All heavy atoms as TSV, in Angstrom:
chain	resi	resn	atom	element	x	y	z
A	1	MET	N	N	-146.472	45.156	110.695
A	1	MET	CA	C	-147.245	44.295	111.574
A	1	MET	C	C	-148.461	45.080	112.088
A	1	MET	O	O	-148.344	46.198	112.547
A	1	MET	CB	C	-146.371	43.836	112.743
A	1	MET	CG	C	-147.133	42.981	113.725
A	1	MET	SD	S	-146.091	42.117	114.900
A	1	MET	CE	C	-145.723	43.390	116.066
A	2	THR	N	N	-149.626	44.482	111.998
A	2	THR	CA	C	-150.855	45.120	112.459
A	2	THR	C	C	-151.073	44.817	113.935
A	2	THR	O	O	-150.890	43.692	114.375
A	2	THR	CB	C	-152.059	44.619	111.650
A	2	THR	OG1	O	-151.818	44.877	110.265
A	2	THR	CG2	C	-153.334	45.299	112.065
A	3	LYS	N	N	-151.458	45.852	114.689
A	3	LYS	CA	C	-151.743	45.719	116.118
A	3	LYS	C	C	-153.123	46.273	116.379
A	3	LYS	O	O	-153.651	47.052	115.602
A	3	LYS	CB	C	-150.727	46.516	116.945
A	3	LYS	CG	C	-149.315	46.059	116.790
A	3	LYS	CD	C	-148.407	46.904	117.648
A	3	LYS	CE	C	-146.986	46.406	117.511
A	3	LYS	NZ	N	-146.125	46.883	118.550
A	4	LYS	N	N	-153.730	45.873	117.500
A	4	LYS	CA	C	-155.000	46.451	117.946
A	4	LYS	C	C	-154.685	47.413	119.083
A	4	LYS	O	O	-154.099	47.022	120.089
A	4	LYS	CB	C	-155.948	45.368	118.449
A	4	LYS	CG	C	-156.641	44.615	117.358
A	4	LYS	CD	C	-157.791	45.415	116.824
A	4	LYS	CE	C	-158.729	44.533	116.032
A	4	LYS	NZ	N	-159.840	45.238	115.510
A	5	LEU	N	N	-155.057	48.664	118.926
A	5	LEU	CA	C	-154.870	49.679	119.956
A	5	LEU	C	C	-156.187	50.411	120.152
A	5	LEU	O	O	-157.085	50.347	119.324
A	5	LEU	CB	C	-153.760	50.656	119.546
A	5	LEU	CG	C	-152.373	50.038	119.371
A	5	LEU	CD1	C	-151.398	51.072	118.828
A	5	LEU	CD2	C	-151.851	49.471	120.679
A	6	ASN	N	N	-156.291	51.159	121.247
A	6	ASN	CA	C	-157.503	51.902	121.556
A	6	ASN	C	C	-157.310	53.356	121.152
A	6	ASN	O	O	-156.346	53.994	121.558
A	6	ASN	CB	C	-157.832	51.797	123.045
A	6	ASN	CG	C	-159.155	52.420	123.369
A	6	ASN	OD1	O	-159.230	53.609	123.602
A	6	ASN	ND2	N	-160.200	51.621	123.365
A	7	CYS	N	N	-158.247	53.888	120.365
A	7	CYS	CA	C	-158.182	55.279	119.930
A	7	CYS	C	C	-158.563	56.193	121.089
A	7	CYS	O	O	-159.578	55.984	121.749
A	7	CYS	CB	C	-159.133	55.495	118.763
A	7	CYS	SG	S	-159.204	57.220	118.204
A	8	GLN	N	N	-157.761	57.216	121.316
A	8	GLN	CA	C	-158.037	58.169	122.392
A	8	GLN	C	C	-159.050	59.230	121.975
A	8	GLN	O	O	-159.514	60.000	122.806
A	8	GLN	CB	C	-156.732	58.829	122.835
A	8	GLN	CG	C	-155.761	57.836	123.425
A	8	GLN	CD	C	-154.400	58.446	123.696
A	8	GLN	OE1	O	-154.209	59.647	123.624
A	8	GLN	NE2	N	-153.434	57.604	124.006
A	9	LYS	N	N	-159.405	59.250	120.697
A	9	LYS	CA	C	-160.378	60.232	120.211
A	9	LYS	C	C	-161.797	59.664	120.220
A	9	LYS	O	O	-162.713	60.281	120.745
A	9	LYS	CB	C	-159.996	60.684	118.797
A	9	LYS	CG	C	-160.849	61.798	118.250
A	9	LYS	CD	C	-160.292	62.286	116.923
A	9	LYS	CE	C	-161.063	63.475	116.394
A	9	LYS	NZ	N	-160.478	63.969	115.134
A	10	CYS	N	N	-161.991	58.444	119.647
A	10	CYS	CA	C	-163.334	57.859	119.565
A	10	CYS	C	C	-163.517	56.685	120.521
A	10	CYS	O	O	-164.594	56.117	120.601
A	10	CYS	CB	C	-163.651	57.439	118.135
A	10	CYS	SG	S	-162.717	56.010	117.530
A	11	ASN	N	N	-162.453	56.305	121.231
A	11	ASN	CA	C	-162.476	55.255	122.248
A	11	ASN	C	C	-162.869	53.879	121.690
A	11	ASN	O	O	-163.469	53.079	122.380
A	11	ASN	CB	C	-163.390	55.646	123.404
A	11	ASN	CG	C	-163.018	54.911	124.672
A	11	ASN	OD1	O	-161.851	54.616	124.903
A	11	ASN	ND2	N	-163.996	54.593	125.489
A	12	GLN	N	N	-162.520	53.615	120.438
A	12	GLN	CA	C	-162.786	52.311	119.838
A	12	GLN	C	C	-161.462	51.584	119.607
A	12	GLN	O	O	-160.439	52.215	119.361
A	12	GLN	CB	C	-163.502	52.461	118.503
A	12	GLN	CG	C	-164.902	53.028	118.627
A	12	GLN	CD	C	-165.634	52.920	117.306
A	12	GLN	OE1	O	-165.659	51.864	116.690
A	12	GLN	NE2	N	-166.225	54.030	116.875
A	13	ASP	N	N	-161.505	50.244	119.672
A	13	ASP	CA	C	-160.332	49.463	119.297
A	13	ASP	C	C	-160.144	49.597	117.799
A	13	ASP	O	O	-161.105	49.556	117.031
A	13	ASP	CB	C	-160.507	47.988	119.658
A	13	ASP	CG	C	-160.361	47.743	121.149
A	13	ASP	OD1	O	-159.720	48.564	121.835
A	13	ASP	OD2	O	-160.879	46.727	121.633
A	14	THR	N	N	-158.901	49.779	117.393
A	14	THR	CA	C	-158.613	49.974	115.981
A	14	THR	C	C	-157.398	49.160	115.571
A	14	THR	O	O	-156.450	49.038	116.346
A	14	THR	CB	C	-158.394	51.476	115.667
A	14	THR	OG1	O	-158.143	51.644	114.286
A	14	THR	CG2	C	-157.250	52.068	116.449
A	15	ALA	N	N	-157.461	48.578	114.395
A	15	ALA	CA	C	-156.302	47.868	113.841
A	15	ALA	C	C	-155.383	48.925	113.237
A	15	ALA	O	O	-155.839	49.776	112.470
A	15	ALA	CB	C	-156.745	46.884	112.774
A	16	VAL	N	N	-154.120	48.898	113.616
A	16	VAL	CA	C	-153.207	49.943	113.150
A	16	VAL	C	C	-151.945	49.347	112.539
A	16	VAL	O	O	-151.519	48.267	112.890
A	16	VAL	CB	C	-152.805	50.906	114.295
A	16	VAL	CG1	C	-154.006	51.568	114.894
A	16	VAL	CG2	C	-152.003	50.196	115.364
A	17	GLU	N	N	-151.382	50.088	111.612
A	17	GLU	CA	C	-150.058	49.850	111.065
A	17	GLU	C	C	-149.213	51.015	111.562
A	17	GLU	O	O	-149.475	52.163	111.196
A	17	GLU	CB	C	-150.066	49.907	109.543
A	17	GLU	CG	C	-150.392	48.676	108.780
A	17	GLU	CD	C	-149.422	47.522	108.884
A	17	GLU	OE1	O	-148.194	47.712	108.830
A	17	GLU	OE2	O	-149.917	46.409	109.006
A	18	LEU	N	N	-148.236	50.731	112.396
A	18	LEU	CA	C	-147.367	51.796	112.868
A	18	LEU	C	C	-146.461	52.248	111.730
A	18	LEU	O	O	-145.945	51.436	110.973
A	18	LEU	CB	C	-146.514	51.322	114.039
A	18	LEU	CG	C	-147.269	50.982	115.312
A	18	LEU	CD1	C	-146.304	50.450	116.362
A	18	LEU	CD2	C	-148.017	52.181	115.846
A	19	CYS	N	N	-146.288	53.559	111.606
A	19	CYS	CA	C	-145.426	54.148	110.592
A	19	CYS	C	C	-144.454	55.092	111.283
A	19	CYS	O	O	-144.802	55.727	112.276
A	19	CYS	CB	C	-146.244	54.941	109.583
A	19	CYS	SG	S	-147.445	53.970	108.696
A	20	PHE	N	N	-143.253	55.205	110.747
A	20	PHE	CA	C	-142.277	56.118	111.309
A	20	PHE	C	C	-142.368	57.440	110.574
A	20	PHE	O	O	-142.264	57.498	109.346
A	20	PHE	CB	C	-140.859	55.546	111.195
A	20	PHE	CG	C	-139.835	56.374	111.897
A	20	PHE	CD1	C	-139.720	56.323	113.273
A	20	PHE	CD2	C	-139.003	57.215	111.199
A	20	PHE	CE1	C	-138.790	57.091	113.940
A	20	PHE	CE2	C	-138.073	57.995	111.850
A	20	PHE	CZ	C	-137.966	57.928	113.223
A	21	ASP	N	N	-142.581	58.529	111.330
A	21	ASP	CA	C	-142.642	59.873	110.769
A	21	ASP	C	C	-141.285	60.536	110.994
A	21	ASP	O	O	-140.938	60.868	112.132
A	21	ASP	CB	C	-143.756	60.679	111.438
A	21	ASP	CG	C	-143.974	62.035	110.806
A	21	ASP	OD1	O	-142.995	62.648	110.314
A	21	ASP	OD2	O	-145.122	62.511	110.809
A	22	GLU	N	N	-140.511	60.702	109.930
A	22	GLU	CA	C	-139.166	61.260	110.049
A	22	GLU	C	C	-139.176	62.708	110.528
A	22	GLU	O	O	-138.235	63.148	111.175
A	22	GLU	CB	C	-138.428	61.155	108.712
A	22	GLU	CG	C	-138.096	59.725	108.348
A	22	GLU	CD	C	-137.322	59.622	107.055
A	22	GLU	OE1	O	-136.900	60.664	106.508
A	22	GLU	OE2	O	-137.135	58.488	106.593
A	23	ASP	N	N	-140.240	63.460	110.209
A	23	ASP	CA	C	-140.305	64.870	110.607
A	23	ASP	C	C	-140.323	65.035	112.123
A	23	ASP	O	O	-139.784	66.006	112.644
A	23	ASP	CB	C	-141.538	65.545	110.009
A	23	ASP	CG	C	-141.457	65.660	108.491
A	23	ASP	OD1	O	-140.332	65.656	107.942
A	23	ASP	OD2	O	-142.524	65.747	107.856
A	24	ILE	N	N	-140.965	64.113	112.833
A	24	ILE	CA	C	-141.036	64.224	114.294
A	24	ILE	C	C	-140.227	63.143	114.997
A	24	ILE	O	O	-140.185	63.087	116.218
A	24	ILE	CB	C	-142.498	64.190	114.791
A	24	ILE	CG1	C	-143.177	62.873	114.386
A	24	ILE	CG2	C	-143.268	65.390	114.281
A	24	ILE	CD1	C	-144.556	62.692	114.984
A	25	ASP	N	N	-139.581	62.247	114.223
A	25	ASP	CA	C	-138.720	61.192	114.754
A	25	ASP	C	C	-139.477	60.293	115.733
A	25	ASP	O	O	-139.022	60.042	116.841
A	25	ASP	CB	C	-137.477	61.806	115.415
A	25	ASP	CG	C	-136.401	60.776	115.691
A	25	ASP	OD1	O	-136.296	59.805	114.914
A	25	ASP	OD2	O	-135.674	60.918	116.690
A	26	ALA	N	N	-140.664	59.839	115.321
A	26	ALA	CA	C	-141.482	58.996	116.194
A	26	ALA	C	C	-142.430	58.137	115.365
A	26	ALA	O	O	-142.723	58.443	114.207
A	26	ALA	CB	C	-142.293	59.848	117.161
A	27	GLN	N	N	-142.931	57.063	115.997
A	27	GLN	CA	C	-143.941	56.211	115.385
A	27	GLN	C	C	-145.294	56.919	115.463
A	27	GLN	O	O	-145.575	57.628	116.432
A	27	GLN	CB	C	-144.047	54.876	116.143
A	27	GLN	CG	C	-142.802	54.051	116.094
A	27	GLN	CD	C	-142.616	53.333	114.762
A	27	GLN	OE1	O	-143.542	53.194	113.971
A	27	GLN	NE2	N	-141.417	52.880	114.522
A	28	VAL	N	N	-146.126	56.728	114.455
A	28	VAL	CA	C	-147.471	57.306	114.442
A	28	VAL	C	C	-148.448	56.273	113.896
A	28	VAL	O	O	-148.059	55.325	113.225
A	28	VAL	CB	C	-147.553	58.592	113.575
A	28	VAL	CG1	C	-146.659	59.678	114.128
A	28	VAL	CG2	C	-147.224	58.304	112.133
A	29	TYR	N	N	-149.732	56.464	114.218
A	29	TYR	CA	C	-150.784	55.675	113.582
A	29	TYR	C	C	-152.053	56.495	113.528
A	29	TYR	O	O	-152.231	57.442	114.287
A	29	TYR	CB	C	-151.023	54.336	114.294
A	29	TYR	CG	C	-151.742	54.403	115.624
A	29	TYR	CD1	C	-153.130	54.352	115.681
A	29	TYR	CD2	C	-151.045	54.476	116.818
A	29	TYR	CE1	C	-153.797	54.383	116.899
A	29	TYR	CE2	C	-151.698	54.501	118.031
A	29	TYR	CZ	C	-153.073	54.460	118.072
A	29	TYR	OH	O	-153.730	54.493	119.274
A	30	ASN	N	N	-152.933	56.128	112.591
A	30	ASN	CA	C	-154.230	56.777	112.432
A	30	ASN	C	C	-155.326	55.769	112.733
A	30	ASN	O	O	-155.262	54.621	112.298
A	30	ASN	CB	C	-154.407	57.311	111.009
A	30	ASN	CG	C	-153.450	58.437	110.712
A	30	ASN	OD1	O	-153.280	59.346	111.507
A	30	ASN	ND2	N	-152.807	58.369	109.570
A	31	CYS	N	N	-156.348	56.205	113.451
A	31	CYS	CA	C	-157.488	55.356	113.772
A	31	CYS	C	C	-158.241	55.011	112.491
A	31	CYS	O	O	-158.495	55.884	111.663
A	31	CYS	CB	C	-158.417	56.079	114.743
A	31	CYS	SG	S	-159.950	55.186	115.093
A	32	GLU	N	N	-158.611	53.729	112.339
A	32	GLU	CA	C	-159.347	53.311	111.151
A	32	GLU	C	C	-160.801	53.781	111.173
A	32	GLU	O	O	-161.476	53.776	110.149
A	32	GLU	CB	C	-159.302	51.792	110.992
A	32	GLU	CG	C	-160.049	51.042	112.079
A	32	GLU	CD	C	-159.946	49.526	111.954
A	32	GLU	OE1	O	-159.639	49.023	110.855
A	32	GLU	OE2	O	-160.183	48.855	112.970
A	33	HIS	N	N	-161.302	54.217	112.332
A	33	HIS	CA	C	-162.698	54.640	112.459
A	33	HIS	C	C	-162.869	56.151	112.275
A	33	HIS	O	O	-163.685	56.581	111.475
A	33	HIS	CB	C	-163.268	54.231	113.825
A	33	HIS	CG	C	-163.184	52.765	114.075
A	33	HIS	ND1	N	-163.977	51.837	113.439
A	33	HIS	CD2	C	-162.353	52.054	114.881
A	33	HIS	CE1	C	-163.662	50.622	113.847
A	33	HIS	NE2	N	-162.681	50.726	114.724
A	34	CYS	N	N	-162.102	56.933	113.022
A	34	CYS	CA	C	-162.291	58.393	112.988
A	34	CYS	C	C	-161.113	59.140	112.368
A	34	CYS	O	O	-161.187	60.346	112.172
A	34	CYS	CB	C	-162.553	58.925	114.394
A	34	CYS	SG	S	-161.103	58.890	115.482
A	35	GLY	N	N	-160.020	58.438	112.094
A	35	GLY	CA	C	-158.862	59.082	111.476
A	35	GLY	C	C	-157.964	59.807	112.451
A	35	GLY	O	O	-157.007	60.460	112.037
A	36	GLY	N	N	-158.254	59.726	113.754
A	36	GLY	CA	C	-157.428	60.405	114.758
A	36	GLY	C	C	-155.973	59.958	114.681
A	36	GLY	O	O	-155.688	58.772	114.612
A	37	ARG	N	N	-155.069	60.915	114.653
A	37	ARG	CA	C	-153.631	60.618	114.556
A	37	ARG	C	C	-153.046	60.532	115.963
A	37	ARG	O	O	-153.269	61.410	116.798
A	37	ARG	CB	C	-152.942	61.712	113.758
A	37	ARG	CG	C	-151.436	61.548	113.631
A	37	ARG	CD	C	-150.894	62.691	112.785
A	37	ARG	NE	N	-149.503	62.932	113.013
A	37	ARG	CZ	C	-148.533	62.567	112.178
A	37	ARG	NH1	N	-148.846	61.946	111.068
A	37	ARG	NH2	N	-147.285	62.833	112.449
A	38	HIS	N	N	-152.285	59.475	116.216
A	38	HIS	CA	C	-151.651	59.245	117.508
A	38	HIS	C	C	-150.145	59.216	117.324
A	38	HIS	O	O	-149.639	58.671	116.346
A	38	HIS	CB	C	-152.119	57.910	118.095
A	38	HIS	CG	C	-153.577	57.878	118.386
A	38	HIS	ND1	N	-154.522	57.769	117.393
A	38	HIS	CD2	C	-154.255	57.950	119.545
A	38	HIS	CE1	C	-155.727	57.778	117.944
A	38	HIS	NE2	N	-155.593	57.881	119.252
A	39	VAL	N	N	-149.424	59.826	118.263
A	39	VAL	CA	C	-147.976	59.963	118.186
A	39	VAL	C	C	-147.344	59.276	119.384
A	39	VAL	O	O	-147.797	59.444	120.521
A	39	VAL	CB	C	-147.583	61.466	118.182
A	39	VAL	CG1	C	-146.083	61.639	118.148
A	39	VAL	CG2	C	-148.238	62.184	117.018
A	40	GLU	N	N	-146.292	58.516	119.133
A	40	GLU	CA	C	-145.567	57.833	120.205
A	40	GLU	C	C	-144.844	58.869	121.068
A	40	GLU	O	O	-144.158	59.744	120.558
A	40	GLU	CB	C	-144.551	56.883	119.576
A	40	GLU	CG	C	-143.811	56.022	120.545
A	40	GLU	CD	C	-142.877	55.082	119.811
A	40	GLU	OE1	O	-142.035	55.568	119.037
A	40	GLU	OE2	O	-143.021	53.873	120.004
A	41	VAL	N	N	-145.028	58.766	122.390
A	41	VAL	CA	C	-144.381	59.716	123.288
A	41	VAL	C	C	-143.370	59.069	124.219
A	41	VAL	O	O	-142.542	59.762	124.793
A	41	VAL	CB	C	-145.417	60.500	124.137
A	41	VAL	CG1	C	-146.238	61.416	123.253
A	41	VAL	CG2	C	-146.309	59.579	124.924
A	42	GLU	N	N	-143.437	57.747	124.359
A	42	GLU	CA	C	-142.524	57.087	125.286
A	42	GLU	C	C	-142.390	55.615	124.924
A	42	GLU	O	O	-143.350	54.972	124.512
A	42	GLU	CB	C	-143.071	57.201	126.712
A	42	GLU	CG	C	-142.218	56.555	127.753
A	42	GLU	CD	C	-142.824	56.673	129.155
A	42	GLU	OE1	O	-144.051	56.830	129.275
A	42	GLU	OE2	O	-142.050	56.595	130.096
A	43	ILE	N	N	-141.160	55.105	125.065
A	43	ILE	CA	C	-140.908	53.676	124.898
A	43	ILE	C	C	-140.227	53.204	126.173
A	43	ILE	O	O	-139.223	53.780	126.592
A	43	ILE	CB	C	-139.975	53.384	123.710
A	43	ILE	CG1	C	-140.553	53.931	122.417
A	43	ILE	CG2	C	-139.718	51.891	123.586
A	43	ILE	CD1	C	-139.596	53.844	121.248
A	44	THR	N	N	-140.792	52.195	126.806
A	44	THR	CA	C	-140.169	51.605	127.995
A	44	THR	C	C	-139.913	50.131	127.722
A	44	THR	O	O	-140.652	49.489	126.982
A	44	THR	CB	C	-141.049	51.755	129.242
A	44	THR	OG1	O	-142.313	51.142	128.991
A	44	THR	CG2	C	-141.269	53.205	129.610
A	45	THR	N	N	-138.854	49.619	128.335
A	45	THR	CA	C	-138.525	48.209	128.188
A	45	THR	C	C	-138.326	47.618	129.578
A	45	THR	O	O	-137.277	47.827	130.196
A	45	THR	CB	C	-137.244	48.013	127.357
A	45	THR	OG1	O	-137.392	48.730	126.125
A	45	THR	CG2	C	-136.995	46.555	127.059
A	46	PRO	N	N	-139.334	46.927	130.104
A	46	PRO	CA	C	-139.178	46.272	131.392
A	46	PRO	C	C	-138.058	45.238	131.297
A	46	PRO	O	O	-137.859	44.645	130.245
A	46	PRO	CB	C	-140.525	45.587	131.640
A	46	PRO	CG	C	-141.458	46.110	130.615
A	46	PRO	CD	C	-140.641	46.680	129.504
A	47	SER	N	N	-137.325	45.036	132.375
A	47	SER	CA	C	-136.207	44.098	132.320
A	47	SER	C	C	-136.691	42.719	131.892
A	47	SER	O	O	-137.646	42.175	132.437
A	47	SER	CB	C	-135.501	44.021	133.668
A	47	SER	OG	O	-136.335	43.428	134.627
A	48	GLY	N	N	-136.052	42.197	130.857
A	48	GLY	CA	C	-136.420	40.898	130.340
A	48	GLY	C	C	-137.702	40.865	129.528
A	48	GLY	O	O	-138.157	39.812	129.116
A	49	GLY	N	N	-138.299	42.028	129.274
A	49	GLY	CA	C	-139.571	42.069	128.549
A	49	GLY	C	C	-139.443	42.721	127.195
A	49	GLY	O	O	-138.365	43.094	126.755
A	50	HIS	N	N	-140.572	42.864	126.541
A	50	HIS	CA	C	-140.635	43.506	125.233
A	50	HIS	C	C	-140.813	45.012	125.411
A	50	HIS	O	O	-141.362	45.472	126.415
A	50	HIS	CB	C	-141.810	42.966	124.419
A	50	HIS	CG	C	-141.684	41.512	124.101
A	50	HIS	ND1	N	-140.838	41.045	123.131
A	50	HIS	CD2	C	-142.280	40.425	124.632
A	50	HIS	CE1	C	-140.920	39.736	123.072
A	50	HIS	NE2	N	-141.798	39.324	123.978
A	51	ALA	N	N	-140.393	45.776	124.424
A	51	ALA	CA	C	-140.574	47.228	124.459
A	51	ALA	C	C	-142.068	47.557	124.439
A	51	ALA	O	O	-142.848	46.919	123.733
A	51	ALA	CB	C	-139.882	47.873	123.277
A	52	VAL	N	N	-142.456	48.549	125.229
A	52	VAL	CA	C	-143.845	48.995	125.309
A	52	VAL	C	C	-143.887	50.471	124.929
A	52	VAL	O	O	-143.162	51.280	125.491
A	52	VAL	CB	C	-144.407	48.805	126.739
A	52	VAL	CG1	C	-145.820	49.344	126.830
A	52	VAL	CG2	C	-144.349	47.346	127.143
A	53	SER	N	N	-144.728	50.801	123.946
A	53	SER	CA	C	-144.863	52.186	123.504
A	53	SER	C	C	-146.117	52.806	124.092
A	53	SER	O	O	-147.135	52.142	124.264
A	53	SER	CB	C	-144.965	52.248	121.971
A	53	SER	OG	O	-143.796	51.792	121.374
A	54	ARG	N	N	-146.025	54.104	124.378
A	54	ARG	CA	C	-147.178	54.866	124.855
A	54	ARG	C	C	-147.436	55.958	123.820
A	54	ARG	O	O	-146.501	56.600	123.340
A	54	ARG	CB	C	-146.872	55.470	126.220
A	54	ARG	CG	C	-148.096	56.010	126.933
A	54	ARG	CD	C	-147.801	56.322	128.385
A	54	ARG	NE	N	-146.794	57.333	128.545
A	54	ARG	CZ	C	-147.026	58.639	128.659
A	54	ARG	NH1	N	-148.261	59.080	128.650
A	54	ARG	NH2	N	-146.045	59.489	128.782
A	55	PHE	N	N	-148.712	56.155	123.483
A	55	PHE	CA	C	-149.090	57.120	122.452
A	55	PHE	C	C	-149.989	58.200	123.034
A	55	PHE	O	O	-150.661	57.994	124.038
A	55	PHE	CB	C	-149.858	56.409	121.324
A	55	PHE	CG	C	-148.996	55.504	120.501
A	55	PHE	CD1	C	-148.771	54.204	120.899
A	55	PHE	CD2	C	-148.405	55.948	119.334
A	55	PHE	CE1	C	-147.985	53.347	120.156
A	55	PHE	CE2	C	-147.611	55.114	118.573
A	55	PHE	CZ	C	-147.391	53.806	118.992
A	56	ARG	N	N	-150.002	59.360	122.371
A	56	ARG	CA	C	-150.930	60.437	122.719
A	56	ARG	C	C	-151.624	60.861	121.440
A	56	ARG	O	O	-151.124	60.682	120.343
A	56	ARG	CB	C	-150.213	61.622	123.340
A	56	ARG	CG	C	-149.338	62.383	122.366
A	56	ARG	CD	C	-148.899	63.739	122.908
A	56	ARG	NE	N	-147.946	64.366	122.008
A	56	ARG	CZ	C	-148.241	64.985	120.880
A	56	ARG	NH1	N	-149.492	65.075	120.489
A	56	ARG	NH2	N	-147.315	65.530	120.129
A	57	LEU	N	N	-152.825	61.395	121.604
A	57	LEU	CA	C	-153.579	61.924	120.471
A	57	LEU	C	C	-152.902	63.189	119.991
A	57	LEU	O	O	-152.557	64.062	120.796
A	57	LEU	CB	C	-155.021	62.212	120.908
A	57	LEU	CG	C	-155.986	62.653	119.826
A	57	LEU	CD1	C	-156.136	61.579	118.752
A	57	LEU	CD2	C	-157.330	62.974	120.435
A	58	ASP	N	N	-152.684	63.311	118.700
A	58	ASP	CA	C	-152.071	64.497	118.127
A	58	ASP	C	C	-153.146	65.578	118.037
A	58	ASP	O	O	-154.045	65.514	117.200
A	58	ASP	CB	C	-151.509	64.184	116.744
A	58	ASP	CG	C	-150.735	65.332	116.137
A	58	ASP	OD1	O	-150.652	66.413	116.758
A	58	ASP	OD2	O	-150.212	65.157	115.041
A	59	GLU	N	N	-153.076	66.553	118.900
A	59	GLU	CA	C	-154.101	67.600	118.978
A	59	GLU	C	C	-154.091	68.513	117.772
A	59	GLU	O	O	-155.040	69.232	117.524
A	59	GLU	CB	C	-153.918	68.432	120.265
A	59	GLU	CG	C	-154.064	67.633	121.532
A	59	GLU	CD	C	-155.448	67.021	121.735
A	59	GLU	OE1	O	-156.430	67.531	121.169
A	59	GLU	OE2	O	-155.545	66.021	122.445
A	60	ASP	N	N	-153.001	68.490	116.989
A	60	ASP	CA	C	-152.921	69.333	115.784
A	60	ASP	C	C	-153.671	68.709	114.624
A	60	ASP	O	O	-153.755	69.264	113.550
A	60	ASP	CB	C	-151.463	69.553	115.379
A	60	ASP	CG	C	-150.721	70.358	116.435
A	60	ASP	OD1	O	-151.365	71.128	117.154
A	60	ASP	OD2	O	-149.485	70.212	116.525
A	61	ASP	N	N	-154.229	67.521	114.841
A	61	ASP	CA	C	-154.920	66.754	113.796
A	61	ASP	C	C	-156.187	67.452	113.355
A	61	ASP	O	O	-156.940	67.978	114.066
A	61	ASP	CB	C	-155.224	65.358	114.331
A	61	ASP	CG	C	-155.896	64.479	113.315
A	61	ASP	OD1	O	-155.554	64.617	112.124
A	61	ASP	OD2	O	-156.730	63.679	113.720
């Protein structure tokens, strides 16, 4: 499923396909504009709501 997220490197909205990286056991995506790699750092589920993921820019990129 494609989502629109904001890149923390170039600050542009980007269409992303989330992928699971088995090496780090987390979801990741790459910005379609600058290629910045983002790694999921937290998943929260508000009561009665949908899961919300928070991402950080992978500085090793």
